[in-house]
NULO-451761 format. One line per 3 residues: their letters; for each residue x, y, z of C-alpha. Coordinates in Angstrom, 2 decimals. Each point is the difference from the previous one (the first is absolute). Layout:
BEGIN
a) X/Y/Z; ...
***
This chain:
BEGIN
msk) 25.38/-37.37/-258.35; 0.27/-0.06/3.82; -0.19/3.13/2.13
leq) 3.71/-0.31/0.82; 0.91/-0.12/-3.69; -2.30/2.95/-0.69
frk) 1.65/1.97/2.79; 3.52/-0.84/-1.20; -0.89/1.05/-3.53
qqa) -1.46/3.23/1.31; 3.14/0.70/2.06; 2.26/-0.76/-2.97
lre) -1.92/2.47/-2.16; 0.27/2.66/2.67; 3.73/-0.56/0.42
qla) 0.38/0.17/-3.78; -1.71/3.37/0.02; 2.01/1.23/2.96
nrp) 3.36/-1.01/-1.54; -0.68/1.46/-3.46; 2.79/2.54/-0.92
llh) -1.08/3.63/0.16; 1.96/0.65/-3.17; -2.55/-1.93/-1.94
vaa) -2.82/1.97/1.47; 1.71/3.31/-0.75; -0.15/-0.73/-3.69
ape) -3.68/-0.86/0.16; -2.60/1.94/-1.98; -1.72/3.04/1.46
dva) -3.04/-1.91/1.24; 2.18/-2.35/2.00; 2.05/2.87/1.39
all) -3.19/1.77/1.00; -1.22/-3.13/1.74; 3.25/-0.32/1.95
tkq) -0.07/3.61/1.14; -3.36/-0.47/1.73; -0.31/-0.36/3.77
tds) 0.42/-3.65/1.12; -3.22/-1.67/1.21; 1.37/-1.88/3.03
arl) -3.38/-1.49/0.89; -0.43/-1.36/-3.53; 3.48/-1.56/0.04
asl) -0.63/-1.52/3.44; -3.23/-1.54/-1.28; 1.97/-1.90/-2.62
dyl) 1.79/-1.98/2.70; -2.28/-2.88/1.11; 1.74/-0.86/3.27
ssl) 0.80/3.53/1.14; -3.52/1.10/-0.91; -1.58/-2.74/2.10
sla) 2.34/0.65/2.92; -0.58/3.73/-0.15; -3.77/-0.47/-0.01
lqa) 0.09/-2.19/3.06; 2.34/2.28/1.92; -1.37/3.35/-1.01
apr) -3.72/-0.90/-0.26; -0.92/-2.97/2.25; -3.61/1.16/0.04
dah) -0.16/-0.35/-3.76; 1.38/-3.52/0.26; -2.53/-0.97/2.64
ell) -2.76/1.63/-2.01; 1.01/-2.05/-3.04; -0.08/-3.22/2.03
rel) -3.39/0.93/1.44; -1.30/0.67/-3.49; 1.22/-3.40/-1.23
dqe) -1.52/-1.67/3.07; -3.37/1.63/-0.71; 0.20/-1.07/-3.62
fdq) 0.52/-3.60/1.12; -2.95/0.16/2.41; -2.24/1.56/-2.64
vrv) 0.85/-2.70/-2.53; -0.72/-2.70/2.58; -3.32/1.56/1.00
ddl) -1.01/0.33/-3.65; 0.86/-3.65/-0.59; -1.91/-0.97/3.14
lak) -3.12/1.89/-1.10; 0.19/-1.46/-3.50; 0.30/-3.45/1.55
aqr) -2.97/0.77/2.27; -2.12/0.71/-3.07; 0.97/-3.34/-1.52
dii) -0.47/-1.77/3.34; -3.55/1.32/0.33; -0.89/-1.35/-3.42
gai) 1.86/-3.23/0.73; -1.71/-0.51/3.36; -3.43/0.55/-1.53
agp) 0.69/-2.31/-2.93; 2.20/-2.54/1.80; -0.33/-1.34/3.56
lgl) -3.16/1.96/0.79; -1.56/-0.21/-3.47; 0.59/-3.19/-1.90
gkf) 1.32/-1.53/3.24; -3.39/0.51/1.62; -1.73/-1.57/-2.97
lav) 2.30/-3.03/0.11; -0.46/-0.25/3.76; -3.56/-1.20/-0.64
ydk) 1.54/-3.36/-0.84; 2.03/-0.19/3.21; -1.07/-2.66/2.49
qgg) 0.07/-0.11/3.74; 2.85/-2.30/0.85; 1.67/0.47/-3.37
nvt) -0.07/-2.14/-3.11; 1.26/-3.26/1.50; -1.85/-1.88/2.72
tvh) 2.16/-0.81/3.01; -0.69/-2.32/2.91; -0.30/3.01/2.28
nar) -2.60/1.63/-2.25; -1.91/-3.26/-0.53; -0.38/-0.28/3.76
qdf) -1.59/3.46/-0.09; -2.22/-1.23/-2.86; 1.65/2.25/-2.60
yan) 0.64/-1.66/-3.35; 1.57/1.62/-3.06; -2.01/-2.28/-2.33
pde) -3.18/-0.89/1.91; -1.52/-2.05/-2.80; 2.88/-2.47/0.07
eky) 1.45/0.33/3.47; -2.80/0.82/2.44; -1.02/-2.82/2.31
nrd) -2.78/-2.17/-1.37; -0.92/-3.05/2.07; -1.31/-1.81/-3.06
dyd) 3.56/-0.20/-1.38; 0.86/-2.25/2.98; -3.32/-1.74/0.65
rgl) -1.35/-0.59/-3.47; 3.04/0.26/-2.24; 1.60/-3.09/-1.52
nsq) 3.27/-1.09/1.55; 2.91/-1.69/-1.81; -1.86/-3.34/0.13
gkk) -3.25/1.49/-1.31; -1.72/-0.15/3.41; -1.96/2.61/1.94
fag) -0.41/0.62/3.70; -3.76/0.60/-0.31; -2.80/0.21/-2.53
vge) -0.04/-3.55/-1.35; -1.92/-1.80/2.75; 1.53/-3.12/1.47
ksv) 2.85/0.08/-2.50; 1.37/3.21/1.46; 3.21/-0.06/2.03
gst) -1.86/1.42/3.00; -2.61/-2.78/0.01; 2.65/-2.70/-0.49
ftr) 2.02/1.43/2.89; -3.01/-0.02/2.36; -0.90/-3.61/-0.88
gql) 3.53/-1.00/0.79; -0.41/1.34/3.56; -3.23/-1.93/0.83
dke) -0.12/-3.05/2.21; -2.51/-2.83/-0.23; -2.62/2.12/1.75
qkl) 0.50/2.80/-2.52; 1.63/2.16/2.64; 3.37/1.76/0.11
rdg) 2.21/1.89/2.37; -0.22/3.82/-0.10; 3.55/1.17/-0.75
ytg) -0.32/3.15/2.13; -2.05/-1.11/3.02; 0.95/-3.67/0.16
etv) -3.67/-0.96/0.28; -1.51/-2.89/-1.92; -2.89/1.24/-2.09
kgd) -2.21/-1.23/-2.84; 1.59/0.35/-3.42; -2.97/1.77/-1.53
qts) 0.44/2.79/2.57; 3.54/0.77/-1.18; 1.77/1.47/-2.98
pdh) 3.67/0.08/-1.04; 1.78/3.23/1.00; 3.14/1.46/-1.56
iip) 2.40/0.34/2.91; 1.93/2.83/-1.65; -2.84/2.13/-1.39
lkt) -0.10/0.22/-3.75; -0.06/3.80/0.16; 3.09/0.05/2.20
yhq) 1.82/-2.26/-2.42; -1.08/2.19/-2.90; 1.20/3.21/1.66
ngg) 3.35/-1.57/0.88; 0.81/-0.81/-3.61; -2.85/-1.97/-1.51
fmq) -0.88/3.04/-2.13; 3.28/-0.57/-1.86; -1.00/-3.50/-1.06
skt) -2.19/-1.46/-2.70; -3.53/-1.17/0.73; 1.15/-3.61/-0.26
qra) 2.66/0.57/2.66; -2.60/1.65/2.23; -2.30/-3.01/-0.43
dfg) 2.91/-2.33/0.85; 0.25/1.65/3.40; -3.77/0.09/0.47
tdt) -0.24/-3.77/-0.54; 3.04/-1.09/2.02; -1.37/-2.15/2.87
enl) 3.03/0.84/2.15; -1.59/3.42/0.50; -3.46/-1.44/0.76
ist) -1.56/-0.90/3.34; -3.55/-1.07/0.90; -1.91/2.14/2.44
qrh) -3.59/0.74/0.88; -1.74/2.07/-2.61; -1.01/2.85/2.33
inn) 3.65/0.35/1.08; 1.15/0.00/-3.59; -2.56/2.63/-0.96
smn) 1.02/2.18/2.92; 3.66/-0.11/-1.01; -0.71/1.22/-3.53
dde) 3.35/1.35/-1.37; 1.43/0.92/3.40; 3.39/-1.28/1.02
kle) -0.43/-2.62/2.72; 1.84/1.60/2.90; -1.70/3.33/-0.62
wle) -3.38/-1.71/-0.18; 0.60/-1.70/3.36; 0.40/3.41/1.70
kks) -3.00/1.64/-1.67; -3.34/0.50/1.74; -2.36/-0.61/-2.87
ngr) -3.65/1.03/-0.19; 0.29/2.32/3.01; 0.79/-2.80/2.45
qvt) 1.91/0.68/3.20; 2.21/-3.03/-0.39; 2.54/-0.86/-2.69
nee) -0.66/-2.48/-2.78; 2.45/-2.34/1.63; -2.16/-0.14/3.13
hyk) -3.34/0.08/-1.76; 0.76/-2.86/-2.40; 2.15/-1.89/2.54
vdr) 2.92/-0.11/-2.36; 3.20/-1.79/1.05; 2.79/2.50/-0.72
klv) 2.66/-2.71/-0.12; -1.88/-1.84/-2.73; -0.30/3.25/-1.95
eka) 3.71/0.75/0.34; 0.89/-3.53/-1.09; -2.25/0.31/-3.04
lkr) 1.46/3.41/-0.84; 3.50/-1.46/-0.11; -1.13/-2.56/-2.57
gqe) -1.94/2.57/-2.01; 2.91/2.46/-0.07; 2.36/-2.68/-1.29
tad) -2.49/-0.68/-2.79; -0.35/3.70/-0.84; 3.79/0.40/-0.08
rhg) 0.28/-2.95/-2.36; -2.59/1.39/-2.43; 0.72/3.72/0.30
pst) 2.52/1.87/-2.15; 3.57/-0.17/1.27; 2.10/3.08/0.69
sek) 1.68/-0.30/-3.40; -3.39/-0.39/-1.71; -1.30/3.09/1.76
aay) 3.12/1.91/-1.05; -0.49/-1.16/-3.60; -3.66/1.08/0.13
ytt) 0.88/3.46/1.30; 2.85/0.42/-2.49; -2.02/-1.11/-3.02
haa) -3.06/2.08/0.84; 2.10/3.02/0.99; 1.75/-0.17/-3.38
qtg) -3.29/-0.32/-1.88; -1.75/2.81/1.81; 3.22/2.03/0.01
mte) -0.13/0.16/-3.79; -3.48/1.50/0.20; 1.04/2.46/2.70
glk) 3.07/0.92/-2.01; -2.10/0.79/-3.05; -2.37/2.09/2.14
mgs) 2.79/2.02/1.60; 1.91/0.32/-3.26; -3.11/1.29/-1.76
qqa) -0.60/2.45/2.82; 3.51/1.45/-0.29; 0.08/0.12/-3.81
fgm) -3.47/1.54/-0.23; 0.86/2.45/2.78; 3.10/1.15/-1.89
lmv) -2.03/0.30/-3.20; -2.54/2.22/1.75; 2.77/2.09/1.57
elf) 1.64/0.62/-3.36; -3.33/0.66/-1.71; -1.30/2.52/2.52
sga) 3.40/1.60/0.63; 0.46/0.47/-3.73; -3.47/1.49/-0.30
lde) 0.68/2.42/2.88; 3.29/1.05/-1.58; -1.78/0.73/-3.27
ike) -2.64/2.04/1.80; 2.72/2.05/1.72; 1.83/0.52/-3.29
lyr) -3.23/1.07/-1.71; -0.71/2.49/2.77; 3.50/1.50/-0.19
ngr) 0.59/0.09/-3.76; -3.48/-0.12/-1.46; -1.33/-1.98/-2.92
qsd) 2.43/-1.09/-2.70; -2.43/-1.39/-2.60; -2.67/1.70/-2.10
til) -2.92/-2.04/1.33; -0.88/-1.44/3.39; -0.24/-3.52/-1.42
ael) 3.46/0.27/-1.55; 1.38/1.37/3.26; -1.61/-2.80/2.00
ger) 1.22/-2.64/-2.43; 3.57/1.30/0.10; 0.10/0.12/3.77
lkr) -1.57/-3.44/0.38; 2.59/-1.30/-2.41; 2.78/1.44/2.15
vgv) -1.53/-1.57/3.10; -0.26/-3.33/-1.81; 3.64/0.14/-1.10
kva) 1.03/0.81/3.56; -2.01/-2.89/1.42; 1.29/-2.39/-2.66
grw) 3.54/1.04/0.82; -0.49/-1.31/3.54; -0.81/-3.58/-1.04
eqm) 3.26/-1.29/1.41; -0.68/1.54/3.42; -3.52/-1.45/-0.09
lhg) 1.46/-3.40/-0.79; 2.35/0.34/2.96; -2.96/1.08/2.13
fsg) -1.96/-3.07/-1.07; 2.91/-2.35/0.73; 0.62/1.63/3.38
gfi) -3.69/-0.22/0.84; -0.14/-3.63/-1.13; 2.90/-0.98/2.27
sgf) -1.52/1.95/2.89; -3.40/-1.65/-0.48; 1.57/-3.45/-0.13
vsn) 2.12/0.60/3.11; -2.83/1.65/1.93; -2.20/-3.01/-0.70
avt) 2.68/-2.31/1.42; 0.40/2.24/3.05; -3.77/0.01/0.53
vmi) -0.03/-3.80/-0.08; 2.77/-0.13/2.62; -1.82/2.47/2.24
nlf) -3.22/-1.99/-0.27; 1.76/-3.07/1.31; -0.25/1.73/3.37
vtt) -2.44/2.92/-0.30; -3.05/0.50/-2.20; 0.35/3.18/-2.06
gkr) -2.97/2.16/-0.93; -0.70/1.12/-3.57; 1.39/3.47/0.65
avr) 3.09/-1.50/1.65; 0.64/-1.99/-3.19; -0.02/3.23/-1.97
mir) 2.24/1.74/2.52; 2.50/-2.85/-0.18; 0.01/0.26/-3.79
egi) 0.69/3.75/0.01; 2.54/-0.32/2.82; 1.96/-2.73/-1.76
fsl) 0.07/2.09/-3.17; 1.54/2.95/1.85; 2.41/-2.27/1.86
lka) 1.26/-1.64/-3.19; 0.43/3.37/-1.71; 2.01/1.22/2.99
lkt) 2.16/-3.13/0.04; 0.63/0.29/-3.73; 1.08/3.63/0.39
flf) 2.22/-0.82/2.98; 1.60/-3.20/-1.31; 0.16/0.86/-3.72
ppe) 0.25/3.80/-0.23; 0.82/1.78/-3.27; 3.72/0.37/-0.68
emt) 0.04/3.72/0.72; -1.77/-0.41/3.36; 2.10/-0.21/3.16
faq) -0.70/-2.33/2.93; -1.37/2.86/2.10; -2.28/1.15/-2.82
aah) -1.24/-3.56/-0.57; -0.75/-0.40/3.71; -1.79/3.38/0.06
eal) -2.16/-0.83/-3.02; -0.79/-3.47/1.37; -1.13/1.58/3.28
kll) -2.29/2.36/-1.91; -1.50/-2.91/-1.93; -0.70/-1.86/3.24
aag) -1.57/3.09/1.52; -2.13/0.52/-3.11; -1.13/-3.61/0.23
gvv) -1.03/0.55/3.60; -2.04/3.02/-1.05; -1.74/-2.05/-2.72
igg) -0.89/-2.67/2.58; -1.41/2.75/2.19; -2.02/1.21/-2.98
vvl) -1.48/-3.48/-0.43; -1.03/0.04/3.67; -1.45/3.51/-0.32
eea) -1.88/-0.93/-3.15; -2.67/-2.08/1.77; -0.79/2.74/2.54
aek) -0.09/2.66/-2.71; -2.35/-2.02/-2.19; -2.39/-0.61/2.90
lil) 0.02/3.72/0.75; -0.77/0.90/-3.62; -2.73/-2.63/-0.21
gvp) -1.65/1.76/2.94; -0.67/3.01/-2.24; -2.88/-0.93/-2.37
lfa) 1.10/2.52/-2.63; 3.45/-1.58/-0.30; -0.96/-3.63/0.57
pfa) -0.22/-0.94/-3.74; 3.56/1.29/-0.51; 1.47/-1.30/3.26
gvl) 2.53/-2.28/-1.69; 1.37/2.68/-2.32; 0.04/2.69/2.68
tav) 1.78/-2.31/2.42; 2.70/-0.80/-2.55; 0.51/3.67/-0.87
lvg) -0.05/1.40/3.54; 1.96/-2.75/1.71; 2.35/-0.22/-3.00
aat) 0.76/3.72/0.16; 0.42/-0.10/3.79; 2.28/-3.02/-0.28
als) 2.18/1.58/-2.69; 0.31/3.29/1.91; 0.89/-1.94/3.14
mtf) 2.66/-1.90/-1.95; 1.41/3.33/-1.22; 0.07/1.41/3.53
vcy) 1.67/-3.12/1.41; 2.63/0.04/-2.76; 0.61/3.71/0.69
lld) 0.52/-0.72/3.70; 2.41/-2.84/-0.80; 1.94/2.36/-2.25
kid) 0.20/2.51/2.83; 1.05/-2.62/2.56; 2.50/-1.49/-2.50
lfg) 0.96/-2.99/2.15; 2.69/-1.22/-2.39; 1.38/3.39/-1.09
avr) -1.08/-0.68/-3.59; -1.72/3.37/-0.51; 2.96/1.88/1.44
aer) 2.38/-1.86/-2.31; -2.24/0.73/-2.98; -0.26/3.65/1.05
dkq) 3.79/0.33/0.26; 0.49/-1.72/-3.34; -2.44/2.31/-1.76
mig) 1.44/3.14/1.63; 3.54/-1.00/-0.91; -1.18/-0.74/-3.52
sld) -1.63/3.43/-0.25; 3.18/1.66/1.29; 2.09/-1.96/-2.47
tri) -2.28/1.10/-2.82; 0.32/3.64/0.97; 3.76/-0.28/0.46
daq) 0.37/-1.77/-3.35; -1.99/2.76/-1.67; 2.20/2.71/1.52
mtl) 3.20/-1.88/-0.82; -1.15/-0.45/-3.59; -0.79/3.70/-0.24
sms) 3.38/0.96/1.49; 1.92/-2.27/-2.34; -1.90/1.25/-3.04
vie) 0.80/3.63/0.92; 3.69/-0.78/0.55; 0.26/-2.01/-3.21
eld) -1.81/2.67/-1.98; 2.23/2.72/1.41; 3.15/-2.06/-0.55
gyl) -0.97/-0.74/-3.59; -0.76/3.60/-0.65; 3.34/1.15/1.36
ltt) 1.90/-2.64/-1.94; -1.58/1.00/-3.32; 0.35/3.76/0.49
ssp) 3.48/0.24/1.53; 3.28/-0.58/-1.89; 3.68/1.03/0.54
t) 1.24/3.20/-1.68
***
């Protein structure tokens, strides 16, 4: 029944009482007559009228009205603070068990530069899988190419020896490809114009050993030069080598070895064309990154999913245990023996934890998606900048917070308004920023604890506990500040809704009481009064 219908019913009952003939009342029994001869309680009758009572209170006692609103406002603030403190307790446990607990343990497997080798990282000599991808000259020099040939290591049958013999004239001399001089063949060796290491760092690490050997044995990237020049070049790129002053000399290599720069530049053009022909194309590089990002993303997803699920498990376990300890302290023991008491309480904790399996499953799936996405983001970043191990972890935690915020903002629960969704998403982003700050603080805190010999054996645990607690408290403080700032008006709207709800509850209670009194009085009069 709506308030309007309740009011109309109340008014109808009052009018029915007011219009009842006095003749009927005159013939009433003595107890009714005695009741009617009593002094009228005007205040009581006024209280039975919902609208007039509310209007009278506001006009005659505005201080009481303001005091009631202030009381409701304080109740709202107290409930919010209690919820915030309860959440802080869970956040402390979660921070210790999650990003700063299990997350720290999983971070041991993080790699500088991420889980997928990029060209940028290879040039810095960072490889995700060094055993397979790190530069090894033997893969190019001594590996078998597609035709079963090697550049070196098989004497005169090697591609290098065959190439040199092809350059000799009748006097067993040849033209130095870099200086233009004619020199004896036995004083020269074939040089890879585009260094093998340069080729490897620019994409050769993505290829098979056979493909690497194909480039190493391609004569279009070979040139004959004097052995001492070749040895001096090592794996340097040619133009850089020309400008170097090797072995402490005052002149450049170009001047010292009397190298003809034009011949070098001409050779480089030929060598680069050969490298481009053998190296992975843009589409092949994209396929390599995509495939490896997907493979490693699965592993990262499992790591992050496990972290979130285990973190939630620990939160529920320890929170349940703390609740049982509080209940035991307040109400005392309920079983005859300590073992029975402990068993009963552990059973309740277990039931509570088991009841959260669905949330843990959601936590695992959310963590899995975040781990997968963060791995892909890390790969993209490493195309341009090499990330450190701690940066990889920060990206992972940051992406997790970002995705949670986006989910809350884009797919809020049905009862949540746009402003509330935006407010909660902002708090999630802020909390994620605090967690990232905790990861940064963690290293400094651990070093500080390791400096104290007494605490050094427990440095890892102490760091997780102290930094976890500090992080959770900081998250609570930041969320409290965001509630106070209330950028989207969500807290104000929630406050108004709760206060109006509380007022409605009180009004409904008073209306119900008024109607019950009127109905009871009306029924009593109807049953006790009759015409003479």
